[in-house]
N, C-alpha and C positions, 0 to 999 in steps of 0.2 A: 504494500500500500504506500502511495506517495503522499507527501505533504510538503508545503512550502514553508521553510523554516527561516525565521529571522534570527541569525546567530548573535548578532549585535545590532544596536540601533544604528541607522544611517548607512549600513552596509547592504550590499546586494543580497536579496533573499535567494536561498538555494533550495533546490528540489532534492529531497532525500527519501529513501525508503524508511518507514517507521512501523512501529507496532503499538499495541495497547498492553497495559499491564493486567487486564481483567475487567469484568463488567460487574458493577455493584448491584445490589438487590433492587434499587430504585433508579437504575440507570438504563439508558436506551442507546443502542448503537445504530447509526444512521449512515446510509450510503448517500453521499452528497449528490444532488441533482443540479443545484445552482447556488452560487454565493456572490452577493454584491461586494464590490470593493468600496468600502465606506471611508469617508474622511477621517473617522476615528481610528481606523487601522493605520492610516498614514501618520496621524498625530502620535500614536504610540511608537511607530517606527522612527519618527524624528526625535524621540526621547522627551516629548512634551508632557507625558501623562503618567510616567512611572520611572522608577529607578532602573539602572542598568542591570541590577541583580535579577530582574524579572526575566532576562533573556538567558538562553534561547527561547523563542516563542513562536507559536503558530497563530497567526491572525485569522480573521474571518468570523463574523457573527451574524451577518445578514443572509440567512441560509434557509433552504428548503431541501428536503430529502425524503428517502424511503426508509422506514424502520426495517432493519434486518435482524435485530436481536433485542430482546428485553430481559431485564433482570427479573428475578423470581417474584418480586413484590410490586412490579409495575402494574398500574390499573388504568392509566390515562390513555394509553395507545397500545397497539398490537402490531405484530409483524405484518408487513405489507401496507400499513398506513402511510400516507403522505402527510408529513408534518412540516409546518412552518415554525421556525425557532423564534421564540420570544427572547428579546435581549435580557429581560428580567424574569426571575422565577416567580411562580405563584404557588406558595405552599398551601394557601387557603386557611391557615390556622393561626398565623401570627397576628399581633396587634394591628398592624397596618392592613393586612389582607382582610381581616374581619371588618374593617372600616372602609372598604372599597378603595384602598390606596395601595394596590398590589405592586405598583412601580417602586414602592419602598419596602418590599417584602424583606423581612429580617433575615432570611436565609441567603441573601445575595452574596455577602462576603464569603461564606462557605462554598456556595455553588460556583462562584467566579474563580475560585482557586482550586477546584476539586479535580480538574481534568488535565491530562497531559499525554504526551507521546514519547515512546521509548525509541531513542535513536540507535543506530547501529553500533556506536561506540559505548553504549550503555548509559549515556546521560539522558536526562529528561528535558523535554521541551514543553513549557507551559502552554495550555490552550487558553487564549485570550477570552475573558468573560465566561470561562468554563465551557467554551464552545469549540473554537479552533477549526472552522469549516474551510480553511484553505487546504483541504485534504480530500482524498478520495472517499474516506470515511471519517466520522468523528463520533465521540460519545458525549452524552449530556445527561444531566438530571432530568427525570421525567417532568419535573415542574417547569421546564422550559419548552416542552413539546406541545404544540397546538395542532391536533389533527384537522385536516381540511379535505373537502371534496370540491373540485373545481375544474373547469376546462380552460381556465386562464393559463397561458404558457408559464412554466415554472420559473423561467428566468425573470419573469415579471413578478410572480408571487414572492420570490425571494426578497424583493425590496420592501415588502410589507413587514419583514422581520425587524427592521430598524428605521431606515430613512423615511419611508412613507408614513409610518405610524408616528414617528417623532414630529414630522412637519405638519401633516394633516391634523394630528391630535393637538398640536400647539394652538392651531387656529380654532378648532371645534370645541375642545375639551378644556384646555388651559385658559385661553383668552375668552372663549365663547363670543367670537366675533358676531356682531349684530347685522341684520339686513340693512343695506344702504350705507353702511359705515365706510370710512376711509382707512385704508390699511397700507402700511409700508413694510417691505421685507428687505432687510439689509443682508445680502449674501444669498446668492441663488444657485448654489450647488444642489445636490440631490435633496437635502433636507429643505433648503429654501424653496425649491420648486414645489415641494409638497406643501409648504405653507401657502404658497400661491394657490394651489388647488384647494386647500382647505378653506381659504378665504372666499374663493369662488363658490364652493359648496355652501358656505354660510350665507351667501347672498350679498357680499360686500359691494358697495357702489363703485368705488375706485380702488384699484390695487396697484401700488407703485412698486416696481421691481428695481432695486438698487444694486448694481454689480458692475465692476469694471470690465468684465469679459463680455465681448459682443455676443458670443454664442449663448451665454447664459441669459442675457437680456432677451434675445430672440426667442429662446425656448420658453421663457417666462411669459412672453406675450401669447404664445401658443397655448399655454396652460390657463390663461385667464387674466394676466396682468393688463391693465388698461393704460398704464403710463410707465415709461422706461427712463431710468436715470443712470448716467455714467458718473460715478463719484470722482473720477479723475478729471473729467471735463468741466464739472460744475460742483459747487458745494451742495451736497444733497439736502442739508437742513434748509438752506435758503430756497432750493427748488421746491421742497415739500411745503414750505410756508407760503411761497408764491402761489402754489396750486390750490391752497386751501384758505384763501382770503386772509393770510397772515396768522391763521389760528394754529395750524399744525394738524396732524392726523389723529384719528381716534385710537388706532392700534398700531404699534410699531414692533417689529420682531428683529431681534439681534440673532443672526444665524452664522456668525463667523467665529465667535469666541475671542475676538480681539478687543481688549479693553478700550482702546481709542475709538473703535466703532461704536461701542456701547454708549459712549458719551454723545455721539451724534444721534443715535437712536433715541435716547432720552430727550435730547434737545428738540427733536422733530415732533414731539407730542403736543397736542393741544392741552389746555387746562383740563384736568381730570382724565387725561388720556392714559392708556395702559401700555406699558412696555413689557414684552415677554422675552426673557433670556433663554434662548434655545441652543445656541452654539456652545460647545464645550471649551471653556477657557483653559490655557495652560495651567498646570499644577502650580499653586502658590501665587497666582495673579489676583489682582483686585480690580473691581469696578469703582471708579471715583465719579460720583454723580452729584449734581447740584442739590445742595440741601434746601435752597429756596424753592427749587422745583417741587420738592415734596411738600414743603410747608405752605407756600403762598399759592401754588398752582394745583395742589392736590393730585399730582401725578402719582401713578402706581407702578410698581415693578413686580412682575410675577416670574418665578422660576418655572421652567417646564422640563421635567425629566420624562423622557419617552412619551412626550405629548400628553402626559397625565392619563395614558391609556391603561385600561384593564384588559390585558392581552387576551385572555380566554374568551372575552366577549367582542372586543373591538377589532382584533385581527381578522376574524371571519367576516365581520361587518365590512371592513375595508375591501376585502376580496369580493364581497357581494356588490359593492359599489362599482368595482371594476367590471364585474360580469354584466352589470346593467348599463355600462358605458358612461357612468357619471364620474368615474375616476380613471384618468388616463395613466396606466402603468407602462404601456408599450413605448411611449415617447420618452420615458425616463431612461430606457436602456439605450445608451449611446453605442456600446460595443459589446459583443459576446466574444470572450477570449478563453484561452486554455490556461491551465494552472501555471505553465511555464512562462506565461506572459505577464506575471504579476509585477515585475519591476517596471515594465513599460506602462502598465496601468497606473502605477503610482506617479510616474513621470507625466502622464497625460492629465492626471488630476492636478498636479502641481501647476501645470501650464494652462489650466482652464479649458482643456480641449474636450472634456466629457461632462455629462451629467452623472452617469453611472456606467462603469465597466462591470460586466457580470461574468464570472467564471462559470462555465457550463461543463458538465461531465456526461459522457456518453453512457 
């Protein structure tokens, strides 16, 4: 079995033969059918979100596959099921799961570090987020597995495991965008494009896509953006104020994880406007926002982890929206690639050439 292993951050990823150390009672082995190349994978590879001691590592968490083996106590899926992998576990029993906040399931820390691959030299490669789907097969806790039945192509379904849910959910479930409202999205990669689609589904009146990459602005328009802003060519805060009679927008989404961009997002809000922090900032970074904006203008900031999604309910819902044509997953897939193309996929992401590359397996 082959896997793409990052031996050290910022070095080229290598393809190696690997094995598993065994299957736990509540674990599931999955034959990978498709896995999206998410910006979070790239951030980890660039050393922004964890110590070097985490390496070697197998990335890949935006995945769909077929169950080929289950542990003796597994009850949520069976051999032959197609499952989309949730980024966060749902134990169903902890304090947060009992309150409809499964994105904060208390088993996450344990699940996220529970899986790994055995390399030929006897060392262990950690599976990122307890998944590690840049491999022909991977093992996960059953609490991450969401069985589905759909005719939607699996390279599209894979994106629901992370980027689509994170973005659409940020608009629908975290922000609760209102019909007719004005919405700005700063950063239009895979997650940002999904925020655009979520705002469209919510009935927003004007949707402003802010991104320096021409391709991303063009695709955002296809997904429902009504206005396009190049933040290199013009000040996005001034542009948004000019377009809204100097008031600012109702909702603004930060989808880059860059603290300086967060300041622009906050500044672009109208009085009582809502900023949603969607992008993952580098470890140890801080957002410095105007105190007067909170006090005198009643602006709000909401964090959005995984789009506030309850995965066992919302992931199938999003796939249903794709089946009905209301959610465009096909246009999210810029390239289908092989496992050996992962380094080029990271380069394409850095260069703003793709919305999503998706690794597919025969």
